[in-house]
N, C-alpha and C positions, 0 to 999 in steps of 0.2 A: 690676318687670316687671307689665303689667296683663293679664287674662286673654285679651283678644282677641289678644295679642302671644305668649302661650303656646300658644293653638290655631293660629296659623301655624306655630309653629314645631314642635310634634306634628304638624301636619298635614304639615310637609314632611320628618319621619322616619318617616313611618307609609309610606312605600314602600320596599322592601327594597334596591334599588340606592342610595337616598338615605342609608340608614342606615350599609349598606357604608361611604360614602364618607365619611359625618362620623365613624365607627369609626377608619377608615383615617387621616383628617388628626389624630385624637385623638392616636393613635401618634406620627405625625410631629412633632406640637408646633410650635414657631415657624419649624422649616426649612419646612415645607412642601413640595406637588407639584407638579409642573406637570400641567395639564388631561390631557396626551396621557399622561403617565405612570400617573393615576390611572385614565384607561380601561383603559390595555393592562394596570395591575395587578386589575383587576377585570372585565376580559374584557367590556366595555361597549363599543358601537361610539361615537365621538369624535362625532357630534351628538347622540347620545341624553345621553352624558355632558355635554354643553354645556346640555341643559335641565335635567338634574339640578342641576349646580352653579349654575346661574343660580336654582332654586327654593330651594337651602339658603343662596345669599347673601340673596335676598327676606326671606327668615326670619330674618333675622341670626343665623346658626348659622356660617357660612364666610365670610371674605371674600380678596379678590384684590390681587396686585400686578403690575406688571409688570417683569419682568426679561430685558431684550434684547427680543426677541421671544417670548417666553414669557408667560403669564399663571401665576402661582403661587398655589395656592390653600392657604390655613390655616387651622384653625379660628379662630372668633372666639372666643376665651375669657371676653370681658365677656357676649357672648351666650349662652354654656355657662352658666356660673355664674349669670347672671340666670335661665335657664329651672330650672335644678337648684334655687337658693334657694326660688322661685315654687313649686314640687312639693313641696319639702320644708319649707316655712313653717312648717305645725303639725307637723311631725314628733314622734313622742314626747311627744305634747301639749304643745308648745312647748319642748320640752329635746332638740335636735337633738344633743348631745352624747350623748345616750344611744345615737344609731344614727350611729356613724363610718361613712364611708365605706372601701369595700374596693378600693383603686385597684392593677392590676397593671401594672407597668412594660413596656414594648416599644417595637420601635424603628420606622424607619418604611419596613422593608420589606416592612411587613405580616404579619398570623400566619400561620403555616403553613398554617392553614384556608382563608385565603383566597387563598394563592400557588398553594395546590393545584388550586383550582376552575379546571373549563375550560367552565362554562356560559354561553351569553350570556343575558344580562338585557337588559330593555325598562324 
């Protein structure tokens, strides 16, 4: 990943709703979610969610596929790995094995924190 691509990806994630979409899709894995389900889970109006999904797609962080009449969004795992590799390239003075990641397991239903929230976002 080049610096310009990293800036675009980080810029896309520098907005609360888009960051929550990204984190939700990380939990969903390859299964993904329909745009309407994402909007509903995060309590964001569908038109606003469409804009955010477009920005994340443009940044190379998520992908979409059509299933019948629905657009299903999934994490672009290659894009995420590229961004993480770019950010940690010089981790621990060139010894990234000294700084192992701490990934927690979750499922596609969303965390209790995101399910319990009822504020509208823009």
